[in-house]
Structure formats: C-alpha cells, structure tokens
C-alpha positions as CSV (number, residue, x, y, z in Angstrom):
1,X,-161.3,13.8,98.7
2,X,-159.4,13.1,101.9
3,X,-155.7,13.6,102.5
4,X,-153.6,10.5,101.6
5,X,-151.4,10.9,104.7
6,X,-153.6,11.8,107.6
7,X,-156.9,10.6,106.2
8,X,-158.7,13.3,108.2
9,X,-158.7,16.6,106.4
10,X,-159.8,17.6,102.9
11,X,-157.0,17.3,100.3
12,X,-156.2,20.7,98.7
13,X,-152.7,20.0,97.3
14,X,-151.6,17.5,94.7
15,X,-148.0,16.4,94.6
16,X,-146.5,14.2,91.8
17,X,-143.2,12.6,92.6
18,X,-141.2,11.1,89.8
19,X,-138.4,8.8,90.7
20,X,-136.5,5.8,89.2
21,X,-139.1,3.5,90.9
22,X,-141.9,5.2,89.1
23,X,-144.5,8.0,89.5
24,X,-146.2,8.6,92.8
25,X,-149.3,10.9,93.1
26,X,-150.4,12.2,96.5
27,X,-153.3,14.3,97.5
28,X,-152.6,16.2,100.7
29,X,-154.2,18.6,103.1
30,X,-152.5,21.9,103.9
31,X,-150.9,20.6,107.1
32,X,-149.4,17.5,105.5
33,X,-148.3,19.5,102.4
34,X,-146.5,21.9,104.8
35,X,-144.6,18.9,106.2
36,X,-143.5,17.9,102.7
37,X,-142.6,21.5,102.0
38,X,-140.4,21.6,105.1
39,X,-138.7,18.3,104.0
40,X,-138.2,19.4,100.3
41,X,-137.4,23.0,100.7
42,X,-135.9,23.1,104.3
43,X,-138.2,25.9,105.4
44,X,-139.8,26.1,108.8
45,X,-143.0,27.6,107.6
46,X,-146.4,26.1,108.5
47,X,-148.1,27.2,105.3
48,X,-146.7,26.6,101.9
49,X,-148.2,28.7,99.2
50,X,-147.8,28.8,95.4
51,X,-146.5,32.4,95.7
52,X,-143.8,31.2,98.1
53,X,-142.8,28.4,95.7
54,X,-142.7,30.7,92.7
55,X,-140.8,33.4,94.7
56,X,-138.2,30.7,95.6
57,X,-137.8,29.7,91.9
58,X,-137.7,33.2,90.5
59,X,-135.5,34.8,93.2
60,X,-131.8,35.1,92.9
61,X,-129.9,31.9,93.7
62,X,-127.5,33.8,96.0
63,X,-129.8,33.6,99.0
64,X,-126.9,33.3,101.5
65,X,-125.8,36.9,100.7
66,X,-127.7,39.7,102.4
67,X,-129.9,41.7,100.1
68,X,-128.6,45.1,99.2
69,X,-131.1,47.9,98.5
70,X,-131.4,48.6,94.8
71,X,-130.9,52.3,94.7
72,X,-130.0,53.0,91.1
73,X,-131.6,50.1,89.3
74,X,-134.7,51.3,87.4
75,X,-137.7,49.0,87.3
76,X,-138.1,47.1,84.0
77,X,-141.5,47.6,82.4
78,X,-142.7,46.0,79.1
79,X,-143.3,48.8,76.5
80,X,-146.1,46.8,74.9
81,X,-148.3,45.6,77.8
82,X,-146.9,47.6,80.7
83,X,-146.1,44.5,82.8
84,X,-143.3,44.9,85.4
85,X,-140.7,42.2,86.1
86,X,-141.9,42.3,89.7
87,X,-145.4,41.3,88.4
88,X,-143.9,38.4,86.6
89,X,-142.1,37.3,89.7
90,X,-145.3,37.3,91.7
91,X,-147.6,35.6,89.2
92,X,-145.1,33.5,87.1
93,X,-146.9,34.6,83.9
94,X,-145.7,36.8,81.1
95,X,-148.0,39.5,79.7
96,X,-147.1,39.4,76.0
97,X,-144.4,38.3,73.5
98,X,-142.5,41.5,73.9
99,X,-142.0,40.7,77.6
100,X,-139.5,38.0,76.6
101,X,-137.3,40.6,74.9
102,X,-137.8,43.2,77.7
103,X,-136.9,40.8,80.5
104,X,-134.4,38.6,78.6
105,X,-131.5,39.3,80.8
106,X,-133.4,38.3,84.0
107,X,-135.2,35.3,82.4
108,X,-132.3,33.5,80.6
109,X,-130.7,32.3,83.9
110,X,-134.1,31.3,85.2
111,X,-135.0,29.3,82.0
112,X,-131.6,27.6,82.1
113,X,-132.1,26.6,85.8
114,X,-135.6,25.3,85.2
115,X,-135.3,23.7,81.7
116,X,-131.6,23.1,81.4
117,X,-131.4,25.5,78.4
118,X,-132.7,28.8,77.2
119,X,-133.0,27.7,73.6
120,X,-136.0,25.6,72.4
121,X,-135.0,22.4,70.8
122,X,-138.3,20.6,70.7
123,X,-140.8,19.6,68.1
124,X,-141.2,21.5,64.9
125,X,-144.8,22.3,63.8
126,X,-145.9,20.7,60.6
127,X,-147.4,24.0,59.3
128,X,-144.0,25.7,59.3
129,X,-142.9,23.9,56.2
130,X,-139.8,22.1,55.3
131,X,-137.3,24.9,55.9
132,X,-137.3,24.6,59.7
133,X,-136.9,20.8,59.4
134,X,-134.1,21.2,56.9
135,X,-132.3,23.7,59.1
136,X,-132.7,21.4,62.1
137,X,-131.3,18.5,60.1
138,X,-128.4,20.7,58.9
139,X,-127.5,21.5,62.5
140,X,-127.7,17.9,63.5
141,X,-125.4,16.8,60.6
142,X,-122.9,19.5,61.5
143,X,-122.7,18.1,65.1
144,X,-122.3,14.6,63.7
145,X,-119.5,15.8,61.5
146,X,-117.7,17.4,64.4
147,X,-118.1,14.2,66.4
148,X,-116.8,12.0,63.5
149,X,-113.8,14.2,62.9
150,X,-113.0,14.2,66.7
151,X,-113.2,10.4,66.6
152,X,-111.0,10.3,63.5
153,X,-113.8,8.6,61.5
154,X,-112.9,10.4,58.3
155,X,-115.0,8.3,55.9
156,X,-118.1,8.9,57.9
157,X,-117.2,12.6,58.2
158,X,-116.9,12.8,54.4
159,X,-120.4,11.4,54.1
160,X,-121.7,13.9,56.6
161,X,-119.9,16.7,54.7
162,X,-121.5,15.7,51.4
163,X,-124.9,15.5,53.0
164,X,-124.4,19.0,54.5
165,X,-123.4,20.4,51.1
166,X,-126.4,18.9,49.4
167,X,-128.7,20.2,52.1
168,X,-127.1,23.7,52.0
169,X,-127.5,23.7,48.2
170,X,-131.2,22.8,48.5
171,X,-131.7,25.6,51.0
172,X,-129.7,28.0,49.0
173,X,-127.3,28.9,51.8
174,X,-123.6,29.0,52.0
175,X,-121.9,26.9,54.6
176,X,-120.0,28.3,57.6
177,X,-116.7,27.4,55.8
178,X,-117.5,30.0,53.2
179,X,-116.8,27.9,50.1
180,X,-115.2,24.7,48.9
181,X,-113.2,22.6,51.3
C-alpha cells in the first residue's frame, strides 16, 4: 500500500485522527509520518519510533526541568515476575497482575493522564452476579442524592434515600450514615 501523502513510498504507519468533523485514517511512509510527528509532538527528529512515543507518554511531565541523577532511589522490581519499572517504560506492557500493586505509585499519575481516571468505571461482566451491579447502582443513587440535596429538591432526595435504604437492606450492608436518619 502506498503512502497517502507522497504516493511514492510504501506505507508503514497508520494514523487515525478523530475530530469533531469525523474520523480520518491515513497510511503514511516513514518520512511523511516523521513530518506528522514533528507537527504533533514538536520534535525535530527525522524518525519517529513507537519507543520514542511510549517514552514520551511514560516519562515525567516535567521535561523542562533538568534531570537529576537518581542516587538513592532503588529500582522497583515486581516480586512475582521480576519485571522492572524501566522494562515497563520501554515496552509499555505489564508483566503480571502483581506489577500493578508494585508500580502503583508511578502508574496512577500515568493512568490519570491517559484515561482521565485511575479507577475503572466501565462495564460490569454478566458473570460477576448481581452484587457488583447493585453496588454500582448504590453508588449512583448516592451521587443523585447529593445532587438533589444540593439543588434543594428534597422530595426527589427522599425518594433516592428510600431507594438507597432498600438496596442496602437487600445487600445486607449498613449505609455510610451508620443508622436511621
């Protein structure tokens, strides 16, 4: 497949740009991709590699400050799989589930920067049963209750309160209030 920009070289990079106008897919050769890399990332490099891209994402956001040599900082290593944080920075892949706990302090800001949050709030698997769904619904109702009280919609807030109590009773948990309100 030929490059969409120069129409001369073989395309080796695929770029998808999503904008309010819609989705644009481009297949580019290495030279044209480098031009896009210079435009997007402000770098004067001729070759843009995946490792450079990942290093830019995973590196500290304080790039304007000169790097100080880490003298006393021990290198983090996962006790389960032996992966080092440096390996994760280079590959962008985690070795095992224990790595998330081991590298939590370094990964939380990264996840917030990439995803906007470090807490998963997506779909709930059907196999997990009704407990997770009920807990999610309980959290949603508590947020609605706070919004209703803040908006002085006390009748709606009372309905949410009653729904929360019924859901807590079915789950067998006590509410955060600790008893009757």
